[in-house]
N, C-alpha and C positions, 0 to 999 in steps of 0.2 A: 316816131315817137311812142302810138298806142300799139307796133307791131312789138318792137322791144319791150315792151309795161308785157303785152300778153302774156311774150316766149318768157318773160322774169318769172311770172305768176303761176306759167302752165308747170314751169320747173321745179316750184315751190310745192304746188298741189300731187305731187308726183305725175306730171304727163308721161305715157309712154308712149313714142312713134309707132305706129301701122310697121306691120311688120313684112309687108309688101308680099306672101305666100296668104293664099285662104286657111283659113282649120280644114284642119283632115276631118270626114267625116267618120263617126263612130266603127262605125264595119270597117271603115277602113284602115286605122287601127290599129285594132285587136287583132286585125289578119296578120297586118306587119309585127306584133308581139309574137305571133302564133309561130311565126318562122322559123326554122333549128336556126342558132346562131353559127356554129362549125361544121355545116354541110359540107360533106366532102363534095369536092368537084369531081372525081374520078377515080374508080375505080382501086388504084392504086395508092392514091391517098388515104379512101374508108380503109383499106388493111393497114395503113401506117396507124392510123388514129387507135385502131382497134386493139394493134401489139402494144403502144404505148398506155392504151386504161387496162390491160391484161396484168403488163411490167408493174403498174402503179397496185392494183390489187394485189399480186402474189406481193411486195414490194411490206403493202400492208399485214399481210397473213403473215409472214416470215418474222414480221415484227412482234407484232402479237404473240407469235407461239415461240420467240424466243427471249422475248424482255422479262416472262417469268422465268425462264431458265438459268440466269444471270449471265447471257453473253453478252459482255461488254459492248458488242457494235451497235446491239439494239438499245443502248441506253439514252436517257435521255441525256441532254448535254451539262444537265445540273448533276448526273451523277458518276461523271467520268474523272479521273486520277486517283493516284494513291493515299492523298487528302480523302478526299469524298470513300473511299471502300475502309477507310481507318476508323473516320467518323460512323460508319453502318455499323462497321464491326463492332464498333465501342458501344452501341445501343445495343446490338441484339446479343452481346458477352453475358449481360444483366436483367436480372428480374425488375420491373419497375408496377410502379400500381397505374403509371398515368396510361401502360395499354390496355387496362382494362377501363380508361375511360367512357368508351361509347357503351359496353356493358353495364355501366353501372349507372350511369345517365338513362337509360333505358328501362333500369329497375328505379329509379326517383321519377321518371315520368308514370307509372304505371301506380305506384304509391299515392304518389300528390294526387291520382284520380279515385284508387278504390280504397286507399285504409283511412281509419278515425283522424279526425283533427287534429287529435293530440299529436299522432304519429306525422302529422303533415306540417306542424312547426317544427316538430322535432327535426325533420328531414329541410327543411327551411331554413332553418336557423343553426345547425349547427354541423347534419353530412357535409350540404351542397358547399357549404363554405370549406370547410374543411377539405373536401376533396379540390376544391379549386386552388386554396393553398397548397398542398400536396402536388400539385402538378406545376405549377411556378416554380417550386424551391426543387423538383428533380430536376423542370428543365433546367434552369440558372446551374444548375450542379453540371448535367453533361455537358452541358452549353462553355462552360470555364473549361472543364477536363479538355475536351477536343479543341478546342481554340490553342488551349495552352500545348498541347502537347504534337498538334499540324504547324504551329509555328516553329516550334522547335528542330520539328525533324521534316518536314516541307515548305521551307523559308521559297518553293521556287515553283509551288504549283499555284497554279494558274486558278484553281478552282477554291484561294483559301476564302475570299469572301463570302460574309453571310456561313459559313459552316459550321459555326455555333445555331444559331436557327434550326439549322438542317437538319441537325443531330437531336434536337429539342422537338420538331413535329413529328421525326422518325420515331421518334420514343413514343411521341400518340397514338400513331399508329397500329392496331390490331398485328399480333404477330404473324399471322398467318396471309395478309391482307397486303403484307409490305410489297415494296418493288425499287430495285432487285430484290430478290428472294435472300433471307438471312442466311451467311456461309458459315458462321458459328452459330450454336446451341447456347441456352443459357448456362453459366459457369464455366465453358470450354474459354483457356486463353486465346487471344487476341491472334491471330498466326503472324510469321516474319513476312508473308507478302503483302499483308496490310500494312505493316508497320514501314518496309520501305528496308 
């Protein structure tokens, strides 16, 4: 009776049974951590691991150099397909105030630090809200335009979900830093390749 009571009381207090093995010394556990995890067992295996590592490095290098050139095989998964190509071209073919958002933000931060109080108040209560409203309005406009066109012309494309947000976020990026690189210049008509 008392043994059962002690067992119940021990389980309530979080009793932990013995491990069955002694705790290792610190130097032993640290030595275990320092050993290489995938040490090759033979020269042949070491050479195979070396070749695999070199192949991964070459793939990364090719991806970094190919993506800015617009090579489709190096695109991210969200950049594939004719609908996404149209969305990028629709954004890149027109100038917008949103693409200057980062520049404008830097100017505002500097002005808020260095300008007189009157100018700081004007920036805080006029310039900043106007900029944010402009970004939202332009984003909604381009998103609706792209969603409508792609739903009509690319109904079977797998990448239609979120395409409006994709276009709006691309519009916020500085033109020179956009990836994949723009295929059309501002004012140019969108090519038939993107339209399908």
